[in-house]
C-alpha positions, 0 to 999 in steps of 0.5 A: 620344584614341587612334587606335582611339577615333577610328576608333570600333572599340572603342566600336562593339564595346562597343555591339554586345555590349550590344545582343546581351546585351539581345536575349539577355535578352529571349529568356529567360523569368522562370525562366531569368533568375532562375537567371542572377541566382543564378549572378551572385551567386556570381560576385560573391563570387568577385570579392571575393577568395574563392577558387573552390575554397572557393566551390565547397565552400561551394555544393557545386559542382564547381570546374570549374563555377564556373570555367565560369560565370566564363568564360561571364560574361566572354564573354557577360555575364548571358546566358551564366549562363542554363541552356542548353537541350539541342540535341535538346530537342523531338526524339524518338528514334523513327522518324517512322512510329512517331510518326505511328502513335501520334498516329493511334491517339490521334485515333481515336474513341472515344478510346482510353487511353494503355495501349491505344495503348502495347500496339498500338504495341508489337505493331507495333514488334516486327513491323516491327523498330522500337524498342519505346517506353516507356509514358512516351514514348507518354504524352508524344507523346499529351500533346503533340498539339494540343488543338484537333486532339483536340477536333475528332477526338473531339468533332466540328465542333460541339464544336470550333466552340464551343471554338476558333472565332474569335468576333467580338463586335459591340457596339452604339455607342448605345442602342436600336441593337440589342435582344436577345430570348429566352425561358427557363423559370424554375426556380420554381413558382407557382400558376395561377388554379385553384391548380395548380402551374405553371412560368412562362416569362420573355420578356426584351428587352435593350438591347445597348449598356447591358444595360438591360431594355427589357421583359419578359413572364411567362406560364404558357403556352409562348412565342408570338407574342402573348407576344412582342408583349406584351413588345415593347409594354412595351419600346417604350412609356413605363413608368408608375411609381408616385410615389416609385419609381425611374424606368424610362426605357428605351423607344423603337423599336430599329433591329435586333431580334436573336433566335433561330429560335423560331417566335414570332420568325419568325412572320408577325405579327412580320414585319408588325410589324417592317415597320410599325415599320421594325425590322430583324430579325436571327436568330442562327446555329442551334445557336450559343448563343454569339451570345446570351451577353449575354441568357443572362448576364442569365438567370443574374443573375435565377436567382442574385440573384432567384429563389433568394430566392423561395419555390418556387425549384427548382434543376435536380434538385429536386422541385417543391413540392406547394403553391406560395405565389406567384401569377403576379401576385406574381411579376410585381410582384417581378420589376419591383421587382428590375429597376428597383430592383436590376438597373438601378442596380447597375454592370454587370460588363462595362461598369462602368456601371449599365445605367440610367445608361449608357442615359440618358448623352448625352441620348439621345432615343428614337423613339416611335410617335405614340399607344399605340392605334397601337402596340396596333393593330400589336402586339396585333392579327392582320391577315387578309384577309376578304370581306364577306358579306351577313350580315357578316364571318365570323371563327373561326366568329363573325359580325361586322356593322356598318351601314357594311359594307352598301356593301362586300358582296362586297368584300375587306377587311383585318381586325385583331383582338385574340386576347385579345378577340374581341368586335369587329374593326377593318375596313380597305379599301384601307388606310383604316379603315372601322369596328369590326364587333361580334359580337352574340353576344359584345357586352358580353363579353371573349372571347379567341380561345383561348376561342372555339376551346375553346368550338367544340371542346367544342360539336363534341365534345358533338355527336359524343357525342350522335350516338354515344349515339343510334346505340347506342340504335338498334342496341340496339333493332333487334338485339332485333327482328331475327331472324337469317337462316339462313345456308346453307353456301357451295356448293363450287366447280363443276368445269369442265364439258365441253360435249359437246352443242349445247344442254347447259349446265353448270348443267343439272338432273338429267334435263335431259341426257336431255330435251335428247337427245330427237329433237324437241329435238335435231333440231328444224330440218331444215337443222340436222338434216342438218348434224349427221347429216353431221358425226356420220357423218364421225366414226369409229364407234369414236370416236363410240361411245366419246365418247357412252358416256363422256358419258352416265353422268357426265351422267345421274342415277340415276333418269333413263332414256336416251331410246329414240332415243338408246339406239338411236343408241348401239346402232347406233354399237356395231354400226358400231364392231364 
């Protein structure tokens, strides 16, 4: 062994070259690596004794190119045969301000076309002395913008959030840990009780862990708290299946109940039910449907694998059928068979297991209420506070009575009633059950709260119609016997009147002024007569005569005569004035 081998210089150099070559190969992509291998095949032919000039002619290459490949391979190995990228790749030969202008124009709203951007940039470039970029250069700059930045600029924060926000998917770790619930109108038309075409609503409760359906409800009315309670009742309690059919074992009380912000999910009734059953209510972010993707996927499954095979199926943009053949009960029976016999046994595309098998795995034991009556009391009844009156308890215009209530007149109680059957109510006092109060008017019947409201409104409407009919009859008969009263034209507004004498009035009749100027009326009292004479004597005679003659013609009518005393007074005043 030579001294150089002992020192380790040559093996170390060889090892460093191998490591450097391995790192270089790791940087190359598949296309660059394939190009390097193709060139290596050419060089191996050269090593077999084929002259470089002949090899270059066979491959239509320059001799200098083959020689350069040989030198690069000997110096760098396989990495040296890869195609070298330009040192100025990714750089633009345009001023930074011009590039910023192009990008800023591309981010404006509404989104301009590349041709518009090119024309505007060319105009600015001529004004500022910049190089005028080509259309292709502007197109490359616009295309190189970050798609997230373009989405935020043109679509807004909502579109950006739906496309680029980081989403954390929460997966349940066991059955009944999280249940999801939602409603959707089906793309199907059925017949209601009166034979009219209606579009039903579907309420689904889905187990997050297994994707199994815990319960559902079909109704032709929009979603309500009662429909949600009916679906929860079916989901929580054990399902009764006919003999010989596949079992539907999903049941129990969930830990979390995940819903949207619908009025039925945020109702006071559901809040009370969740508190009584120790269920934690979780609401999704408003306007963010991506948080409910699992149940939305189930709706797509129902739409494509179930509804598409039924008569009356109407995809969006299709006119509804005039005479549907299915009824709501028929649809309910078919949907149940689809869930139990088709959906639950089929392996799920994401979990890889059938929903029913995944829910039953591990010997899971669900938590259930003690009795079905207790569950019905919580889910299907509405709790309200009432005060016991002397004639019973009044609810929705109905009177409920029971002999037990005699000892609780004037006391506040809590009642619970089923909105579907208003014939009786359950009465509680201080948390203890008292009795079932019965409405005597509805005894032996099953009348829902909705029917009571409708009957009450119809009764009020009929009474209002009777009142209007009778008022119309009265007006008709009174208008025949009533004579129209003569209507005098309104007098013109009186002009402002200047009170010129002591007892003259604005509303004086014709001749009243002449009578008021009589001596026995004007000078009735000696003291007042002396004061008036002194006041009149103090006035200048010319002014007093002018005022008297100015007032008399406007006050007297054509048939009135001036009193001799007044006439004499005026003559004296004229003499004094002369």
